[in-house]
C-alpha positions as CSV (number, residue, x, y, z in Angstrom):
1,X,110.7,53.4,-4.0
2,X,111.8,53.1,-0.4
3,X,114.5,55.5,0.7
4,X,116.4,53.7,3.5
5,X,119.9,55.0,3.8
6,X,122.7,53.3,5.8
7,X,125.4,55.8,6.8
8,X,128.5,53.8,7.7
9,X,130.5,56.4,9.6
10,X,130.4,59.9,11.0
11,X,130.0,62.4,8.1
12,X,129.7,66.2,8.0
13,X,126.6,67.6,9.6
14,X,125.5,69.3,6.5
15,X,125.0,65.9,4.8
16,X,123.5,64.3,7.9
17,X,120.9,67.0,8.1
18,X,119.9,66.6,4.5
19,X,119.8,62.8,4.8
20,X,117.7,62.9,8.0
21,X,115.2,65.3,6.4
22,X,114.7,63.2,3.2
23,X,115.5,59.6,4.0
24,X,115.1,57.0,6.7
25,X,118.6,56.9,8.1
26,X,120.5,54.2,9.9
27,X,123.7,55.5,11.6
28,X,126.1,52.6,12.0
29,X,128.8,54.5,14.0
30,X,126.4,55.2,16.8
31,X,125.6,51.6,17.5
32,X,127.3,49.7,20.4
33,X,127.2,46.4,18.4
34,X,127.7,47.2,14.7
35,X,127.6,43.6,13.5
36,X,124.3,43.0,15.3
37,X,122.9,46.3,13.9
38,X,123.9,45.4,10.4
39,X,122.2,42.1,10.7
40,X,119.0,43.8,11.9
41,X,118.8,46.3,9.1
42,X,120.3,44.3,6.2
43,X,116.9,43.7,4.5
44,X,115.9,47.4,4.7
45,X,118.9,49.1,3.3
46,X,118.5,50.6,-0.2
47,X,121.5,52.9,-0.2
48,X,124.8,53.4,1.6
49,X,126.7,56.6,2.2
50,X,130.3,56.0,3.1
51,X,133.6,57.9,3.7
52,X,136.2,57.3,1.0
53,X,138.5,55.1,3.2
54,X,135.8,52.9,4.7
55,X,136.0,49.4,3.4
56,X,132.9,48.0,1.6
57,X,133.4,44.3,1.3
58,X,131.7,41.8,-1.0
59,X,130.2,40.1,2.1
60,X,128.6,43.3,3.2
61,X,127.0,43.9,-0.3
62,X,125.8,40.4,-0.6
63,X,124.2,40.5,2.8
64,X,122.0,43.4,1.7
65,X,119.8,42.1,-1.1
66,X,118.0,45.4,-1.6
67,X,121.1,47.6,-1.8
68,X,121.0,49.6,-5.0
69,X,123.6,52.4,-4.7
70,X,126.7,53.2,-2.7
71,X,127.6,56.9,-2.6
72,X,131.2,57.5,-1.7
73,X,132.2,60.7,0.1
74,X,135.6,61.3,-1.6
75,X,137.3,60.9,-5.0
76,X,139.0,57.7,-4.1
77,X,136.8,54.6,-4.0
78,X,139.5,51.9,-3.8
79,X,138.0,50.7,-0.5
80,X,134.9,49.6,-2.3
81,X,135.0,46.3,-4.2
82,X,133.9,47.7,-7.5
83,X,133.9,44.3,-9.4
84,X,131.5,42.9,-6.8
85,X,129.3,45.9,-7.0
86,X,129.1,45.6,-10.8
87,X,128.2,41.9,-10.5
88,X,125.4,42.7,-8.1
89,X,124.1,45.6,-10.1
90,X,124.9,48.1,-7.4
91,X,125.7,51.6,-8.6
92,X,128.7,53.4,-7.1
93,X,129.3,57.2,-7.1
94,X,132.0,59.4,-5.8
95,X,132.7,63.2,-5.4
96,X,135.1,64.4,-8.1
97,X,135.5,68.0,-9.2
98,X,134.4,69.7,-6.0
99,X,137.7,69.1,-4.2
100,X,140.1,69.7,-7.1
101,X,141.2,73.1,-5.9
102,X,141.6,72.2,-2.3
103,X,143.8,69.1,-3.0
104,X,145.9,71.1,-5.5
105,X,146.3,73.9,-3.1
106,X,147.5,71.4,-0.4
107,X,149.9,69.8,-2.8
108,X,151.6,73.1,-3.6
109,X,151.5,74.1,0.1
110,X,153.4,70.8,0.9
111,X,156.0,71.6,-1.7
112,X,156.6,75.1,-0.3
113,X,156.7,73.8,3.3
114,X,159.2,71.1,2.4
115,X,161.5,73.4,0.3
116,X,161.3,76.4,2.6
117,X,161.2,74.2,5.8
118,X,158.3,76.4,7.0
119,X,157.2,74.0,9.8
120,X,160.8,73.8,11.2
121,X,161.1,77.6,10.8
122,X,157.9,78.1,12.8
123,X,159.1,75.9,15.6
124,X,162.5,77.7,15.5
125,X,160.8,81.0,16.0
126,X,158.4,79.8,18.7
127,X,161.2,78.1,20.6
128,X,163.1,81.4,20.7
129,X,166.0,79.8,18.9
130,X,166.6,82.8,16.8
131,X,168.4,84.6,19.6
132,X,171.2,82.0,19.2
133,X,171.6,82.5,15.5
134,X,169.8,82.5,12.1
135,X,167.6,79.7,10.8
136,X,169.6,77.6,8.2
137,X,169.2,78.4,4.5
138,X,166.7,76.4,2.6
139,X,166.1,75.5,-1.1
140,X,164.3,77.5,-3.8
141,X,161.1,76.0,-5.2
142,X,160.4,78.5,-8.0
143,X,161.8,77.2,-11.3
144,X,162.2,73.6,-10.3
145,X,161.1,70.5,-12.3
146,X,157.9,69.0,-11.1
147,X,156.8,65.5,-12.1
148,X,153.1,64.7,-11.6
149,X,152.0,61.0,-11.3
150,X,148.4,61.1,-12.5
151,X,147.3,63.8,-14.9
152,X,143.6,63.8,-14.1
153,X,141.5,66.7,-12.9
154,X,143.5,67.3,-9.8
155,X,146.8,66.7,-11.5
156,X,145.9,69.4,-14.0
157,X,145.0,71.8,-11.2
158,X,148.4,71.1,-9.6
159,X,150.2,71.7,-12.9
160,X,148.4,75.0,-13.4
161,X,149.5,76.2,-10.0
162,X,153.0,75.1,-10.4
163,X,153.3,77.1,-13.6
164,X,152.8,80.2,-11.5
165,X,156.0,79.3,-9.8
166,X,157.7,78.9,-13.1
167,X,158.1,75.2,-12.7
168,X,158.8,72.9,-15.6
169,X,155.9,70.3,-15.5
170,X,156.2,66.7,-16.6
171,X,153.8,63.8,-16.0
172,X,153.2,60.1,-16.0
173,X,149.9,58.3,-16.3
174,X,148.5,55.2,-17.8
175,X,147.7,57.0,-21.0
176,X,149.0,60.1,-22.6
177,X,146.7,63.1,-22.0
178,X,145.7,66.0,-24.2
179,X,147.9,68.5,-22.2
180,X,150.9,70.6,-23.1
181,X,153.2,69.0,-20.5
182,X,155.8,66.4,-21.5
183,X,154.6,62.8,-21.0
184,X,156.8,60.1,-19.6
185,X,155.6,56.5,-20.2
186,X,158.3,55.2,-17.8
187,X,157.9,56.4,-14.2
188,X,161.6,55.7,-13.4
189,X,162.6,58.1,-16.2
190,X,160.3,60.7,-14.9
191,X,161.7,60.4,-11.4
192,X,165.2,60.8,-12.8
193,X,164.2,64.0,-14.6
194,X,162.5,66.0,-11.9
195,X,163.2,67.6,-8.6
196,X,159.8,66.9,-7.1
197,X,157.6,63.9,-7.7
198,X,154.0,64.6,-6.8
199,X,151.6,61.6,-6.5
200,X,147.9,62.2,-7.3
201,X,147.0,58.9,-8.9
202,X,144.1,56.7,-7.7
203,X,144.7,54.0,-5.1
204,X,143.8,50.3,-5.4
205,X,145.5,47.1,-6.5
206,X,146.7,48.5,-9.8
207,X,148.8,51.3,-8.2
208,X,149.8,49.6,-4.9
209,X,153.4,50.4,-4.2
210,X,153.8,52.0,-7.6
211,X,156.4,54.3,-6.0
212,X,158.9,51.7,-4.8
213,X,162.6,51.6,-4.1
214,X,163.4,51.7,-7.8
215,X,161.5,54.9,-8.2
216,X,162.9,56.5,-5.1
217,X,166.4,55.6,-6.1
218,X,165.7,57.3,-9.5
219,X,164.4,60.4,-7.7
220,X,167.8,60.6,-6.0
221,X,169.4,62.5,-3.1
222,X,168.2,65.9,-4.2
223,X,164.6,64.7,-4.9
224,X,161.4,65.4,-3.0
225,X,158.3,63.2,-2.8
226,X,154.8,64.7,-2.3
227,X,151.8,62.4,-1.8
228,X,148.3,63.7,-1.7
229,X,146.8,60.5,-3.3
230,X,146.6,57.3,-1.3
231,X,149.1,55.9,1.1
232,X,149.0,52.6,-0.7
233,X,150.6,54.1,-3.8
234,X,153.9,54.5,-2.1
235,X,156.0,51.7,-0.5
236,X,156.0,53.3,2.9
237,X,158.8,51.1,4.4
238,X,161.0,51.9,1.4
239,X,160.2,55.6,1.8
240,X,161.2,55.6,5.4
241,X,164.5,53.9,4.5
242,X,165.3,56.4,1.8
243,X,164.4,59.4,4.1
244,X,166.3,58.1,7.1
245,X,169.4,57.4,5.1
246,X,169.2,60.7,3.2
247,X,168.8,58.8,-0.1
248,X,166.1,61.3,-1.1
249,X,166.0,64.9,0.2
250,X,162.6,65.1,1.8
251,X,158.9,64.2,1.7
252,X,155.6,66.0,2.2
253,X,152.8,63.6,3.0
254,X,149.0,63.9,3.5
255,X,148.3,60.1,3.3
256,X,149.7,56.9,4.8
257,X,149.4,53.2,4.5
258,X,147.5,52.5,7.7
259,X,145.6,55.7,8.6
260,X,145.2,57.2,11.1
261,X,148.4,55.5,12.3
262,X,151.6,57.2,11.2
263,X,154.8,55.3,11.7
264,X,157.0,56.7,14.5
265,X,159.9,56.5,12.1
266,X,158.3,59.1,9.9
267,X,157.3,61.3,12.8
268,X,160.9,61.3,14.1
269,X,162.5,62.5,10.8
270,X,163.3,66.2,10.3
271,X,163.1,65.9,6.5
272,X,159.3,65.3,6.4
273,X,156.2,67.5,6.6
274,X,153.3,65.4,7.8
275,X,149.6,66.2,7.5
276,X,146.6,64.2,8.8
277,X,144.9,63.6,5.4
278,X,143.4,67.1,5.2
279,X,143.9,67.9,1.6
280,X,140.2,68.5,1.0
281,X,139.6,69.6,4.5
282,X,137.8,72.9,4.3
283,X,134.3,73.7,5.4
284,X,133.3,74.8,2.0
285,X,134.6,71.8,0.1
286,X,133.4,69.2,2.6
287,X,129.9,70.8,2.4
288,X,130.0,70.6,-1.4
289,X,131.1,67.0,-1.2
290,X,128.3,66.1,1.2
291,X,125.8,67.9,-1.1
292,X,127.1,65.8,-4.1
293,X,126.7,62.6,-2.1
294,X,123.2,63.5,-1.2
295,X,122.3,64.6,-4.8
296,X,123.6,61.3,-6.2
297,X,121.4,59.3,-3.8
298,X,118.4,61.5,-4.3
299,X,118.8,61.3,-8.1
300,X,118.9,57.5,-7.9
301,X,115.8,57.3,-5.9
302,X,114.0,59.6,-8.3
303,X,115.1,57.6,-11.3
304,X,117.3,60.4,-12.6
305,X,120.9,60.1,-14.0
306,X,123.6,59.9,-11.4
307,X,125.7,63.0,-11.3
308,X,129.1,61.3,-10.8
309,X,128.8,57.6,-11.4
310,X,131.8,55.2,-11.0
311,X,129.8,52.2,-12.1
């Protein structure tokens, strides 16, 4: 079997090295004319490696008759048209498990940063503002009520960490899970119950703007929103409105609707902590993700079972 791999965008060097050593690689992001290059290699491509947010359209898949597998570098695969891949017999994989701890750590870090206003406090100290008076008092995180939207692998890891802070954990998901935490079938009711609503549900059409004005209103003026999932899950315009008008207390965000573009309105607010989609961004985790992408592709070419299949 041929081993011709199209790499759609720049990826960690660990993965690139493995791919170059074992496959014939085509690197799309290095080409001056990407459309022309895709047209030139479309009959050769057997596999695609792609970053989680890179859009893989039906047109792209249909133009590559020998494409057999798409390996996604990331847990989220909502940018890939899964229905089309299924219909064409193209396998799709992702990289679950290896980034659970990092994303969960980041979620908790965002909660602490928001509650303790750590970013503002850092600026306060660096600007030498302390000589003019103490930093304002902040809010206590330990013992608060945490609602998790999406009780999958990462959701469970967040819940376990929150327990160390004596938080009461509740959750909402499409189905009730075999966990000890209280389940809310109604997301609005969950938002009313908790102090912090943490989003860690998959992106895609089914969850687009799942957290809308109604949910934010239920969260209320003392409520905090944390999003380490996908920007599409939250109605960003509604969130800006609620933050700007102090209709919710604060937000800690790692993801946005139109990355890497963050709205100026969000950046101007003092009740937000903003990260550039770095939840899984450690050397160790990114190398492990790259290894899993490679292993899935290699297994497919060898006729072995995929390690982390989506379809």
